[in-house]
C-alpha positions as CSV (number, residue, x, y, z in Angstrom):
1,X,-0.1,0.1,0.3
2,X,1.1,3.4,-1.2
3,X,2.1,5.7,2.0
4,X,0.6,9.1,2.2
5,X,2.4,10.4,4.7
6,X,6.1,10.1,6.4
7,X,5.8,10.0,10.5
8,X,2.7,9.4,12.5
9,X,3.1,10.1,16.7
10,X,0.6,8.2,19.0
11,X,0.8,9.9,22.9
12,X,-0.2,6.6,25.1
13,X,0.7,3.1,24.8
14,X,-3.1,2.2,25.8
15,X,-5.1,-0.7,23.9
16,X,-6.5,2.3,22.2
17,X,-2.8,3.8,21.2
18,X,-1.5,0.2,20.6
19,X,-4.3,-0.5,18.2
20,X,-4.0,2.8,16.2
21,X,-0.6,2.4,15.6
22,X,-1.2,-0.9,14.2
23,X,-3.7,1.2,11.5
24,X,-1.2,3.8,11.1
25,X,1.5,1.6,9.9
26,X,-0.5,1.0,6.8
27,X,-0.3,4.7,6.0
28,X,2.8,6.2,7.3
29,X,6.6,5.4,7.0
30,X,7.1,5.5,10.3
31,X,4.9,5.5,13.2
32,X,6.2,6.2,17.0
33,X,4.3,5.1,20.2
34,X,5.3,7.8,22.5
35,X,4.5,6.1,26.8
36,X,5.5,7.6,30.2
37,X,5.4,3.8,32.1
38,X,8.2,1.4,31.2
39,X,7.1,-0.8,28.8
40,X,9.0,-4.5,29.3
41,X,9.4,-6.6,26.2
42,X,9.5,-9.9,27.3
43,X,6.2,-11.7,28.9
44,X,7.6,-12.7,32.3
45,X,7.8,-8.6,33.3
46,X,4.4,-7.5,32.2
47,X,2.5,-6.0,34.9
48,X,0.2,-3.8,36.1
49,X,1.1,-0.1,34.6
50,X,0.9,3.2,36.5
51,X,-0.5,4.9,33.6
52,X,-3.7,2.2,33.4
53,X,-5.0,1.9,37.0
54,X,-7.8,-0.2,36.3
55,X,-5.7,-2.7,34.7
56,X,-5.2,-4.6,38.2
57,X,-9.1,-4.8,37.9
58,X,-11.7,-7.7,35.8
59,X,-11.2,-6.8,31.9
60,X,-13.3,-7.9,29.0
61,X,-12.8,-8.0,25.4
62,X,-16.4,-8.5,24.0
63,X,-16.7,-10.4,21.0
64,X,-16.5,-7.8,18.6
65,X,-13.2,-6.1,20.0
66,X,-12.0,-9.8,20.0
67,X,-12.7,-10.0,16.1
68,X,-10.8,-6.6,15.4
69,X,-7.7,-7.8,17.2
70,X,-7.6,-10.8,14.9
71,X,-8.3,-9.0,12.2
72,X,-4.9,-6.1,12.7
73,X,-2.7,-9.0,14.2
74,X,-3.7,-12.6,12.7
75,X,-3.4,-15.8,15.0
76,X,-3.3,-13.4,18.1
77,X,-6.5,-15.4,19.7
78,X,-4.9,-18.5,19.1
79,X,-1.5,-17.4,21.0
80,X,-3.5,-16.1,23.8
81,X,-5.3,-19.8,24.9
82,X,-1.5,-21.0,23.8
83,X,-0.1,-18.9,26.6
84,X,-2.6,-19.7,29.4
85,X,-6.1,-17.6,28.6
86,X,-9.2,-19.3,28.9
87,X,-11.8,-19.3,25.9
88,X,-15.5,-19.9,26.5
89,X,-17.2,-20.4,23.7
90,X,-20.8,-20.1,24.2
91,X,-22.0,-22.9,26.2
92,X,-24.4,-21.2,28.7
93,X,-23.8,-24.3,31.6
94,X,-20.3,-22.6,32.0
95,X,-21.5,-19.1,32.7
96,X,-23.5,-17.2,35.6
97,X,-25.1,-13.9,33.9
98,X,-27.5,-12.1,35.8
99,X,-28.7,-9.0,34.3
100,X,-31.7,-7.1,35.1
101,X,-32.3,-9.0,37.9
102,X,-32.8,-11.7,35.1
103,X,-30.6,-15.1,35.3
104,X,-30.0,-16.1,31.7
105,X,-30.8,-19.7,30.4
106,X,-27.8,-22.2,32.4
107,X,-28.7,-24.8,29.8
108,X,-28.4,-24.8,25.7
109,X,-25.8,-22.6,23.8
110,X,-25.0,-18.9,22.6
111,X,-23.1,-18.5,19.7
112,X,-22.2,-15.1,20.1
113,X,-21.4,-15.2,23.5
114,X,-17.6,-16.4,23.6
115,X,-14.6,-14.6,25.7
116,X,-11.0,-14.8,25.9
117,X,-10.3,-14.6,29.7
118,X,-7.3,-12.7,30.6
119,X,-6.3,-10.0,32.7
120,X,-5.3,-6.8,31.4
121,X,-1.6,-7.0,31.2
122,X,-1.9,-10.4,29.9
123,X,-4.1,-8.7,26.6
124,X,-1.9,-6.0,26.5
125,X,2.0,-7.7,26.6
126,X,0.5,-10.0,23.7
127,X,-0.8,-6.9,21.3
128,X,2.7,-4.7,22.1
129,X,4.6,-8.0,21.0
130,X,2.6,-8.1,17.9
131,X,3.3,-4.8,17.4
132,X,6.6,-4.7,18.2
133,X,6.9,-7.0,14.7
134,X,5.8,-4.6,12.7
135,X,8.6,-3.3,11.0
136,X,8.0,0.6,11.1
137,X,6.4,0.7,14.7
138,X,8.8,1.7,17.1
139,X,7.8,2.2,21.0
140,X,9.4,4.7,23.3
141,X,8.7,3.9,27.0
142,X,9.4,6.6,29.7
143,X,8.7,9.6,27.9
144,X,6.6,12.2,29.0
145,X,4.7,14.4,26.9
146,X,4.9,18.3,27.2
147,X,2.7,19.9,24.6
148,X,2.0,20.0,21.0
149,X,3.5,21.5,18.3
150,X,1.8,23.5,15.7
151,X,1.8,26.0,12.8
152,X,2.5,29.8,13.5
153,X,-1.8,29.9,12.4
154,X,-2.4,27.0,14.4
155,X,-4.4,25.5,11.8
156,X,-2.5,22.4,12.1
157,X,-1.1,20.4,14.7
158,X,3.1,19.2,14.0
159,X,4.2,17.3,16.9
160,X,4.5,17.4,20.2
161,X,7.3,18.1,22.9
162,X,8.6,14.7,24.7
163,X,11.2,14.5,27.6
164,X,12.7,11.1,27.8
165,X,12.2,10.4,31.8
166,X,15.9,8.7,32.2
167,X,18.1,11.2,30.9
168,X,15.9,14.6,31.2
169,X,16.1,15.1,27.7
170,X,13.6,17.4,26.1
171,X,13.0,16.8,22.1
172,X,10.0,17.8,19.6
173,X,8.7,14.7,17.7
174,X,7.7,16.2,14.6
175,X,5.2,14.0,12.5
176,X,2.4,14.6,9.8
177,X,-0.1,13.2,12.4
178,X,-0.6,13.2,16.2
179,X,-3.2,11.1,18.1
180,X,-4.3,11.4,21.7
181,X,-4.6,8.0,23.2
182,X,-3.2,9.1,26.4
183,X,-7.2,8.0,28.4
184,X,-9.4,9.6,30.5
185,X,-7.0,12.1,31.8
186,X,-6.3,12.9,27.9
187,X,-4.8,17.0,27.4
188,X,-6.4,17.6,24.2
189,X,-9.5,19.8,25.2
190,X,-7.0,22.2,26.9
191,X,-4.5,22.1,24.1
192,X,-7.4,22.8,21.7
193,X,-8.1,25.8,24.0
194,X,-4.8,27.1,23.9
195,X,-4.6,27.0,19.9
196,X,-7.8,28.9,19.5
197,X,-10.3,26.1,18.9
198,X,-12.3,26.1,22.4
199,X,-13.2,22.8,24.2
200,X,-15.5,19.8,22.9
201,X,-19.0,19.8,24.7
202,X,-19.3,17.0,26.8
203,X,-21.8,14.4,28.0
204,X,-21.8,13.1,31.3
205,X,-23.5,11.0,33.4
206,X,-22.3,10.7,37.3
207,X,-22.2,7.1,38.0
208,X,-19.8,7.6,41.1
209,X,-18.7,3.8,40.9
210,X,-15.8,2.2,43.2
211,X,-14.8,-1.2,42.4
212,X,-12.5,-3.4,44.4
213,X,-10.5,-6.6,43.0
214,X,-8.7,-9.7,44.6
215,X,-7.2,-11.9,42.7
216,X,-7.3,-15.9,43.6
217,X,-6.1,-19.5,43.4
218,X,-8.9,-21.9,43.6
219,X,-8.3,-25.2,44.2
220,X,-9.4,-27.7,40.5
221,X,-13.2,-28.3,40.1
222,X,-14.5,-25.6,43.1
223,X,-16.3,-24.1,40.1
224,X,-18.0,-25.5,37.2
225,X,-18.3,-22.3,35.4
226,X,-15.7,-20.1,33.9
227,X,-17.7,-16.7,34.6
228,X,-20.5,-15.0,36.8
229,X,-21.5,-11.5,36.0
230,X,-24.1,-10.0,38.2
231,X,-25.3,-6.4,37.7
232,X,-27.0,-3.8,40.1
233,X,-30.5,-3.8,39.9
234,X,-32.7,-0.7,41.3
235,X,-32.5,-0.8,45.0
236,X,-29.6,-2.8,44.7
237,X,-26.7,-0.8,42.8
238,X,-23.9,-3.1,44.0
239,X,-22.6,-6.5,41.4
240,X,-19.9,-8.4,41.1
241,X,-17.7,-10.0,38.6
242,X,-15.7,-13.2,38.4
243,X,-13.5,-14.8,35.6
244,X,-11.1,-17.7,35.0
245,X,-8.3,-16.2,33.9
246,X,-4.7,-16.9,32.7
247,X,-2.5,-19.0,34.0
248,X,-5.1,-20.6,36.2
249,X,-5.9,-17.8,38.4
250,X,-9.4,-15.9,39.4
251,X,-10.0,-12.6,39.2
252,X,-13.1,-11.3,41.7
253,X,-14.6,-8.0,41.2
254,X,-17.2,-6.8,43.3
255,X,-18.8,-3.0,42.5
256,X,-21.1,-0.2,44.1
257,X,-22.2,2.7,42.3
258,X,-23.9,5.9,43.7
259,X,-21.3,6.2,46.3
260,X,-21.8,2.4,47.6
261,X,-18.3,1.6,48.5
262,X,-17.3,-2.2,48.9
263,X,-14.4,-2.2,51.6
264,X,-10.7,-4.0,50.0
265,X,-10.7,-7.5,52.1
266,X,-11.8,-10.4,50.9
267,X,-14.2,-11.0,54.1
268,X,-15.8,-7.5,53.3
269,X,-16.0,-8.2,49.5
270,X,-17.8,-11.3,50.0
271,X,-20.1,-9.9,52.9
272,X,-21.0,-7.0,50.0
273,X,-22.6,-9.1,47.5
274,X,-23.4,-12.0,49.5
275,X,-27.4,-11.6,49.0
276,X,-27.0,-11.3,45.6
277,X,-24.1,-13.8,45.0
278,X,-24.9,-17.7,44.7
279,X,-23.8,-19.4,47.6
280,X,-21.2,-21.7,45.4
281,X,-19.5,-19.1,44.4
282,X,-19.2,-17.4,47.6
283,X,-17.8,-20.5,49.5
284,X,-15.5,-21.1,46.4
285,X,-14.0,-17.5,47.0
286,X,-14.0,-17.9,50.8
287,X,-11.7,-21.5,50.3
288,X,-9.3,-19.9,48.0
289,X,-5.8,-18.3,48.2
290,X,-5.9,-14.6,47.7
291,X,-3.0,-13.8,45.2
292,X,-1.2,-10.4,46.6
293,X,-3.5,-7.6,47.8
294,X,-6.6,-6.2,47.3
295,X,-7.1,-3.2,44.8
296,X,-9.5,-0.6,44.7
297,X,-10.2,1.8,42.2
298,X,-12.9,5.1,41.5
299,X,-14.7,6.5,38.6
300,X,-16.6,9.2,38.9
301,X,-18.8,9.4,35.5
302,X,-19.0,8.1,32.1
303,X,-18.1,10.9,30.1
304,X,-17.8,11.4,26.1
305,X,-16.4,14.3,24.5
306,X,-18.2,15.5,21.7
307,X,-15.3,15.8,19.1
308,X,-18.0,15.1,16.6
309,X,-20.1,18.6,17.1
310,X,-17.1,21.0,17.2
311,X,-17.0,23.1,14.1
312,X,-13.4,23.7,13.8
313,X,-10.4,21.3,14.4
314,X,-7.0,21.4,13.6
315,X,-5.1,19.3,10.9
316,X,-2.7,16.9,11.8
317,X,-5.1,15.6,15.2
318,X,-6.9,12.5,16.2
319,X,-8.0,11.2,19.5
320,X,-9.2,7.8,20.1
321,X,-9.9,5.6,23.1
322,X,-11.0,6.8,26.4
323,X,-9.5,10.1,25.6
324,X,-12.5,10.8,23.3
325,X,-14.9,8.2,25.9
326,X,-14.9,6.7,28.8
327,X,-17.7,4.2,29.8
328,X,-18.8,2.9,33.2
329,X,-16.2,0.0,33.2
330,X,-18.8,-2.4,34.7
331,X,-20.2,-3.2,30.8
332,X,-16.6,-3.6,29.6
333,X,-16.8,-2.0,26.5
334,X,-14.1,0.2,26.6
335,X,-11.2,-2.1,24.5
336,X,-14.1,-2.9,21.7
337,X,-14.8,0.4,21.2
338,X,-11.2,1.3,20.8
339,X,-10.9,-1.5,18.3
340,X,-13.4,0.0,16.5
341,X,-11.9,3.7,16.9
342,X,-8.6,1.9,15.0
343,X,-11.0,0.3,12.8
344,X,-12.6,3.8,11.7
345,X,-9.1,5.5,11.3
346,X,-7.4,2.7,9.2
347,X,-11.3,2.9,6.6
348,X,-10.6,7.2,6.9
349,X,-6.6,7.5,6.0
350,X,-7.6,4.7,3.1
351,X,-9.6,7.8,1.3
352,X,-6.5,9.9,2.1
353,X,-6.4,13.1,4.5
354,X,-8.5,15.4,3.1
355,X,-11.4,16.6,5.7
356,X,-9.6,13.5,8.1
357,X,-11.1,15.1,11.5
358,X,-14.4,15.4,10.5
359,X,-14.6,12.4,8.9
360,X,-13.1,10.2,11.4
361,X,-15.0,11.8,14.6
362,X,-18.2,11.0,12.6
363,X,-17.2,7.5,11.8
364,X,-16.1,6.8,15.3
365,X,-19.6,8.2,16.7
366,X,-21.0,5.3,15.4
367,X,-19.5,2.4,17.7
368,X,-19.1,5.2,21.1
369,X,-23.3,5.9,20.5
370,X,-24.1,2.1,20.7
371,X,-21.9,1.6,23.5
372,X,-23.3,4.8,25.1
373,X,-26.7,4.2,24.3
374,X,-26.3,0.2,26.0
375,X,-24.6,1.4,29.2
376,X,-24.7,5.4,30.1
377,X,-28.4,5.6,29.4
378,X,-29.6,2.6,31.1
379,X,-27.3,3.5,34.3
380,X,-29.6,6.5,34.6
381,X,-32.5,3.6,34.9
382,X,-31.1,3.5,38.2
383,X,-32.8,5.6,40.9
384,X,-29.6,5.9,42.7
385,X,-28.1,7.7,39.7
386,X,-28.6,11.3,39.5
387,X,-30.4,12.4,36.1
388,X,-33.2,11.2,34.2
389,X,-32.8,8.7,31.2
390,X,-34.4,9.8,28.4
391,X,-37.9,8.8,27.2
392,X,-36.9,6.3,24.7
393,X,-34.5,4.9,26.9
394,X,-37.0,4.0,29.5
395,X,-39.7,3.1,27.5
396,X,-37.0,0.7,25.5
397,X,-36.4,-0.8,29.4
398,X,-39.9,-1.8,29.5
399,X,-39.6,-4.2,26.6
400,X,-35.8,-4.9,26.9
401,X,-37.3,-6.3,30.8
402,X,-39.2,-8.2,28.7
403,X,-36.5,-9.9,26.4
404,X,-34.7,-11.0,29.7
405,X,-37.6,-12.3,31.0
406,X,-37.8,-14.5,27.6
407,X,-33.6,-15.1,27.9
408,X,-34.4,-16.6,31.1
409,X,-35.7,-20.0,29.0
410,X,-35.1,-19.1,25.9
411,X,-30.7,-19.8,24.6
412,X,-31.7,-18.1,20.9
413,X,-33.0,-15.0,22.9
414,X,-30.3,-15.0,24.9
415,X,-27.8,-15.5,22.4
416,X,-29.5,-12.4,20.1
417,X,-29.2,-10.3,23.3
418,X,-25.7,-11.0,23.4
419,X,-25.0,-10.2,20.0
420,X,-26.4,-6.4,20.8
421,X,-24.6,-6.0,23.9
422,X,-21.3,-7.2,22.1
423,X,-21.6,-5.1,19.6
424,X,-22.1,-7.4,16.7
425,X,-25.3,-6.4,15.9
426,X,-27.4,-3.4,16.5
427,X,-30.0,-2.7,19.1
428,X,-32.3,-3.1,16.5
429,X,-32.0,-6.3,15.9
430,X,-34.1,-7.1,19.2
431,X,-37.0,-5.8,17.5
432,X,-37.2,-8.5,15.0
433,X,-40.6,-10.5,14.8
434,X,-39.1,-13.5,16.1
435,X,-37.5,-12.0,19.2
436,X,-40.9,-10.1,19.6
437,X,-43.0,-12.8,19.9
438,X,-40.7,-14.7,22.2
439,X,-40.8,-11.9,24.4
440,X,-44.6,-11.5,24.6
441,X,-44.6,-15.1,25.5
442,X,-42.1,-14.5,28.3
443,X,-44.7,-11.6,29.7
444,X,-48.1,-14.1,29.3
445,X,-46.2,-16.5,31.3
446,X,-45.5,-14.0,33.7
447,X,-48.7,-13.5,33.8
448,X,-49.8,-16.9,34.3
449,X,-47.6,-17.0,37.6
450,X,-49.0,-14.0,39.0
451,X,-52.0,-14.6,38.6
452,X,-51.4,-18.0,40.3
453,X,-49.1,-15.7,43.3
454,X,-52.6,-13.6,43.8
455,X,-50.3,-10.7,42.7
456,X,-51.7,-7.6,41.4
457,X,-50.7,-7.4,37.5
458,X,-51.1,-4.0,37.1
459,X,-48.4,-3.1,39.7
460,X,-46.0,-6.0,38.4
461,X,-45.9,-4.6,35.4
462,X,-45.7,-1.1,36.4
463,X,-42.2,-1.5,37.8
464,X,-40.2,-2.7,34.9
465,X,-39.9,0.9,33.8
466,X,-37.5,1.5,36.5
467,X,-35.9,-2.2,35.2
468,X,-31.4,-2.0,34.0
469,X,-30.6,-3.2,31.0
470,X,-26.9,-3.9,31.2
C-alpha cells in the first residue's frame, strides 16, 4: 500500500494507542508510540502499569473487539489461549449471567456469547509483542508528553514535545499526524483551547463507581463455571464479576455505584455481595487463596467528549479511546470500542487525509453511540443515580425487561441479546418479529405465574419501567 505520510505519532501506549499504531503503520513510513510508563519487552516482566490503574481489575474483550484484534494481528487469539488464557465458547452452563434481575438460561448454547478470559496486562503484552514485530513501528517508553507543537497560525498540529524520564532530555518529535491515546486524563481539550479552538462539549453520567478486585488461586474443580456477572438493579446498586483468567488464576471484582463502596478486603467483599451471589460461588471464593493484595479504583462518571460536534478542528490531530469516551467499566466496552475506532481510523486514512478529523469523528461516533446507549443511558434508569434517562430509553427498558425474561429460558433470545451487547449487532435486531414473539410469550407466562400467586398484575408491569439493562 502506498504511504500517505512520513511520520505518525501516537501519544500513549494504551490499548487504543497500540491498535491505532497498527492501523497507522499501513499509511505512514514510520510510526512512533510515546508512553510515560516502562514497557517491558518480555512477557515475564509485564504487569499492571501505573498509567492504567484499572489494569489491576476485571476486564472484558467483547466478541466484536476480539474480531478486530484478530483482523489487525492475525493469530493473536489462538496465541492467547496457547499462552494460558481461557476461552469461553458459548456453553451457557459455563456462565452465570444475571442482568436486570434476570438469570440468563443456564442450558443450551449461544454462538455469539464468546470470550477470551485474561487479565489486562496479559492482553496488553500480547498486543505489544505483535506491534513490536511491525517493522515501521517504534515504542518509546518512559517519556513524558509536554505539549503539542503547531504551525504559527495554529491550523495544523506538527508534532509534540516530550521529555525522556531517564535522561531529562527535551526533544521535539515532528509528525504529519498526532493521535492522543492518553486515556481519560487526555489533555487535548486544554491543547485545543490554547490553540484557539475551544473545548469540545461533553456528556456526563455521574455513576460514582467504586470497584475492588482480588486475584485468587482456587483448587481444581472448585467451580464448574468460567465466569459470573451480576449487574445492579434498582434498590441494589451493587454487583460483581468473577472470571477464570490465565494460568488458572481467578479475578474477583465487586463494585458499587451511587457511592456504595466495598471495603478492600476479601471478607468484606464477600459480605458486600452475599445477598445477590450464588452460595457456591461465595463458598469457593472464601476457600480460595488470595494472590497479592486487594486493589480499589474509583470512577466518578461516564464521559463523552463530543469532538464530532466541534465546528473547527486543527489538521494533523486526532483522538482515540478513553480520551474521547470513557464508559462505566462494569460493561467491559472500552477495549472493543477502541478497536472499532482503530478500524474507523484505517478506513478514513484509506481515503486520504482531506477533511480527516471530520470524517474520523463522524465514523467513531457510530460505535461510541451504541456502547453509550447500552451503558450510560441505562445507568440513568437506576433511581440511585443522578439524572433522568431519555424517554426512549425508559420505554425501551420496559421491552428489554421482557426480552430478558424470555432469555431466562430461551437460548435463542439470549443469543440475540448477547449479539447486541457484544456490539456485533445494532439494538434494532432486538425488535425482530421472532424476538418480539418470544418476549410476548415470556410476558404471558409471567402473567400466568402472577395470577397463580395472586399478585396484582398492574403493579408488576408498572415496576418494569425502572428495570436495568446492562
